[in-house]
N, C-alpha and C positions, 0 to 999 in steps of 0.2 A: 762179447759183442763177438759180431762176425770180422770175417776175414774180407770183404768189403769195406766195410765202416773205416779197419786200420789203412787198406791201402788207399780211400779216399782221404783220410787226414794224411796220409804221408804223402801224398800228392798237394795236397791245401796247402803243407808246411814248406814243404821245399819250392811249389811255387811261389809264398809270400816271399820267402829267404832268396830264393832266385830275382824277388821283384825287388826288395830291398836294397840287395845288392847293385843292382840298376841304377836305384835310385842315388846312391852312395856314389856308384862310381861317375855317374851324372853330375855331379857336384863337384867335381873333382876337374881343377881348371883345368886349359889345354897343355898350357908350357911347363904345369905341376911347380908353380913355385909360390910363394906368398900374393905374391904384386898382383900377377891373374885374379887370383880368388879375391883379393881387396876388392878388383877395379870391380866385378859382377858382371853385368854386363855389357862394360868394354871390354873385357878380355876377350868377344869375340867379336871384335869389330872385325873386319874386312882389311887385310894389314893389306892389297892393293887397294883398296880403297882408299887409305890414309886414316878411317873416320869422317866424321862430317862434325865439325866445329859449329857452336851451338853458335847463329849468329844475331846481330848486334851489342848495343853496350862496353860499355866504358870498359878497357881489360884494364889501364894501370898507363901512366903518370911516362913518358921521357927519362926524366930522371931515375928509373928504377930500374928503368935496362942499361945495364955496363956495358961499356967497349970493348969486342970480342968474347961477349955474353950474352945471358940475356934470363929472361924466370917464364916458368914451366905454371899454365895458366891448366890444373887437370877436370877443372871443371866442366870447363870451356874446351877443349880437348886439342890446344890451341899451345904452342909455344912462340916467344916473341926475343927474336932478337935483335943487336947491332954489330953486326958485322966490323961497322967501320963509323968513326961518329958520323952521326948525321941521317946513316942510311941506318932506317928497321926497315926488319924484315917476320912475317907470320908463315911457322909452318906448323902442322897435325905434329900435337902432342902422341899418336899414335904410332909405334911404333912399327914396323912394316916387317919385322921380322917375326911374330906372333900377337901380335896386337896390345901389347902392353905399355901404357904410360912411363913417358920419358920424363925423367925424375929430376933431372943438374942441367944445369949447364953450364961446363968451366973450360978454360984453357981450347978456346975459339972450337971447342965440341958438343954437341946436343947428345947426352948419355939415356942412352937404355938401362936400368937397374933388370931387369930380368936374364940377360945374357948380355953383358956391355957392351954391345951397338955403338956406336959411335957415328954423328952425322955431322957434317961441319955447319958451321952457322952462315958461309957466306948462302952455299946455293942449297942446300937440306943433301945435300950425298953422300951416300957409304964410306965414313974413311974407315972402320972397322967393323968385320961381321960378326954376328951370322948374319947380318940382314942383309940381304943384295942389293935395294929396291933402295931410292930415296926417298926424303920424307916429302911429304906432298907443299908446296906453296901453299899457304891462304890470306888471300888478301885482306890487305889493315889497312886503317888508315891513320894518318897523322895528323891532330888538328891544335897546334899548338902546342902545348906541353901534353897530350891528351891524346892515348891511342885505342883505336876501336875496334872492331871486327868491322867489313866492308859489310 
């Protein structure tokens, strides 16, 4: 075997190894947690835009949204809350910190599981960081006992 052949093979193997490494690194989520990885494309949603909820169609019944609480609809990228009796609001379910989907609504707070940012059910404002921007309001319509995206 000639010296040039070995060098060429090494260069090719090194190039493939580097390319493979870049592919593996590219597959890692930006936040380094499993929630971002499980979300796939959602993990790269632009935090400043709050994500774009998919429009139209019934989400839920008003009876399913407790006073002071709410429900997350991850497939629609929206969270619906009832901060006070008879008042329903929608917010993006995409956390403004690193684009993870919020997971839970409890004790008057919308909770992101990635880094435990919390947001107020009243106005979407940040209660606890690391997020620094509020959740964007998403227009919803309440008709009778049905809640839909506007």
